C-alpha positions in Angstrom: 0.0 -0.1 0.0 1.3 3.2 -0.9 1.6 6.0 1.9 2.3 9.6 1.2 4.0 11.4 4.2 1.8 14.7 5.4 4.5 16.9 4.9 4.2 15.9 1.3 0.5 16.5 0.9 0.9 20.2 1.3 3.7 20.5 -1.7 1.4 18.3 -3.7 -1.6 20.4 -3.5 0.0 23.5 -4.8 0.0 21.8 -8.2 -4.0 22.5 -8.9 -5.4 24.8 -11.1 -6.4 27.0 -8.2 -2.8 28.2 -7.7 -1.4 27.8 -11.0 -2.3 30.1 -14.1 -0.6 27.6 -16.2 -2.6 24.5 -15.2 -6.1 26.5 -15.0 -5.2 27.7 -18.7 -4.5 24.0 -19.5 -7.8 22.5 -18.2 -9.6 25.3 -19.6 -8.2 24.5 -23.0 -8.6 21.3 -22.9 -12.0 21.0 -21.9 -13.1 23.4 -24.9 -11.0 20.9 -27.1 -13.4 18.4 -25.8 -16.5 20.4 -26.5 -15.2 21.2 -30.0 -14.8 17.7 -30.9 -18.0 16.7 -29.3 -19.5 19.5 -31.7 -17.7 18.2 -34.8 -19.0 14.3 -34.0 -22.6 15.8 -33.6 -22.2 17.6 -37.1 -20.5 15.2 -39.1 -23.1 12.1 -37.3 -26.1 14.5 -38.7 -24.9 14.6 -42.2 -23.8 10.8 -42.1 -27.2 9.8 -40.6 -29.7 12.2 -41.9 -28.0 13.6 -44.9 -27.7 10.6 -46.8 -31.6 11.3 -48.1 -30.4 14.9 -49.5 -27.4 13.2 -50.9 -29.8 11.1 -53.3 -32.0 13.9 -53.8 -29.6 17.0 -54.0 -25.8 16.0 -53.7 -24.6 19.6 -54.2 -26.6 21.1 -51.7 -25.5 18.4 -49.0 -22.0 19.5 -50.2 -22.6 23.2 -49.8 -24.2 22.3 -46.0 -21.0 20.5 -45.4 -18.7 23.3 -46.7 -20.4 25.9 -44.4 -20.1 23.4 -41.2 -16.7 23.1 -41.5 -16.2 27.0 -41.6 -17.5 27.6 -38.3 
């Protein structure tokens, strides 16, 4: 079993976003990146699943929608 001495606990607790601007920025940017990936996956899933019908009827319209979704 791993035991951490009490004198080391205070030292390790300084490496949290509360005390470090770098870590606060890092975790904020990581969270925003995760949201960006989730949104992109939802948009691509929408075009993959629901865009199949649009592709069969009007492929150029679907291509324009996909192009615009990549720009935002």
